[in-house]
N, C-alpha and C positions, 0 to 999 in steps of 0.2 A: 680229303677222298669220297664222300657220299658227295660230294655237290652239291652243298647243303652250309650254306655260312650263317653266322654267327646275325647277322643283319639279319637277314630273311627269314628268322626265326624269330627279331623281334618285330617284322616289320610286318610279321603276319598276323597277330599276338595287338601290338600298339589300336589304337581308334583309327580308323580309316577319317583323312584328312578333309570339315563339310568343305563338299562341292561350290557350294553360294557362300561368301562370305557372309557374318551375323554380323547386326552395331548392335548392339543396347537402345536404340533407338527401333529399331527394328520391332526386334521383341515387344518392349513397352509398345508400338501401334496394336500390338495385338491384340497385350493384358492391360493397354486401355477400353478391351471390351471384352472383357472376361471379368465375373468376380469374384472373390475370393469363398468357396465354400463353405468353410471356417466361420469366421467374421459374419457377422451384419453391415448392411453398407457401404463392401469394404471396396475398391477394386484392385482388380488383382496384380499390376502397378506399382499402389503405394503400400499393400498390404505387407506387414512385417516379420510373417511367419515362415519361419525353418518351411516350410510343406507348399509353401506357395512360390518361395524362391526354384523349391523342385517342379514347380511348374513350368517357370516361365526356362525352364534350363530343360525340360517340355517344348518346350514352343518357339527358342532358340533350335534346341534339335531339329525338328519339323518343316521348321524355314530350308534349316542347312540342306534336307534333304529336298528341299522342296515344294515340302509340300504346300497347297493353295490356304488365307486365313481361314477360307465357309471349311476348309477339312475338319485343321486346328479344330474351329468352333468348333464344330462337331460331337467331335474326336472328345474334346471336354465334356461336351453334352451330355454324351453317352458316355463317361464314369460318373459326372456328378449331378447332372438330371438338372431340367432347362433354368434352375435356376440363377442357376454358375451363367445365366447371359444375364443377368441383370432386368430382362423382364420376359413378360410370357408370350409363348408360341404362339402366331395367331393361328387357332383354330381350335376347331369342338369353343368348350363353356369361354374361351379363353378371348374370342373376341370379346365379350361383355365389359372385359376389363380395359378395351384398345377404345372399344363406341363408345359407355358411357358417360365418361370423362367428358366429351365432348358433346354428346345430349348436353348434359347437365348444364357448360357451357352456354349454349343455342337455349336453356332454357329458362337459365338467372340474366340472360340478356332479352328476350322476348319483357320477361316479365316486367323488368325492370325500366326495362320501354313503355309498357301499356300505360303503369303508374308514374311516371314523367310525363305520358301524355297524358294521363287525369288531373297535375298538379298542376299542371297549368294553362287546360282549356277552361274556359271564365264561364265560372254557376248561369243554368239557368237561370228565372223568375220561377218557382211551380206557380205563387198567386200574383195577379197581376191589383190588384185593389192594394193599392198603399196606407200606411199604417194613417190613423189621426194625426197623432201629434208627430214624427219624427220626412210623413210624407217617404214614408222605403215599404214596399210589400211590409205585408206583414204576415212574422210569422210562427207558422203553422203548430208549434209544440209551445207557445205562445199563448193565444189564439184558447187552444185544449189548455193548458194549462187554468187561467181563465178561464173556462167553462167549469172546468172543476172543485176550483174555490167558491163558486158563490151558489152550488149547492151546499155545501152547511153554514154557508151566514146565518 
């Protein structure tokens, strides 16, 4: 009578079907790039919390709507802060977190290399006068010790 069917009303209230089918692998691919904001050191794809399950549902919905992965990540950063990325953003003081490990590795390698070179090099004799007994160059510390002992005799 009104030209309005019950089926049309049900279709209007039912959630719209996803424009793009999203597989669990697609959701997990994005979830692997995010970290649980409630747990420490747990990726979102392996977290068992109900909140993380809801976050994965949000990811699935956004992927179905055609949202890009970077936009999804930006959404979660806006909601939970940069710690949800699991890495500090490359800006401001956070550059130190990216550059310091590289500097430490380079400095450590240079230190080990110089120490290894010193260990491999043969020592140069400081005094070319041979010791009377062994024929080897004299030890300057032994000579100093002998001088001091003679003073007290």
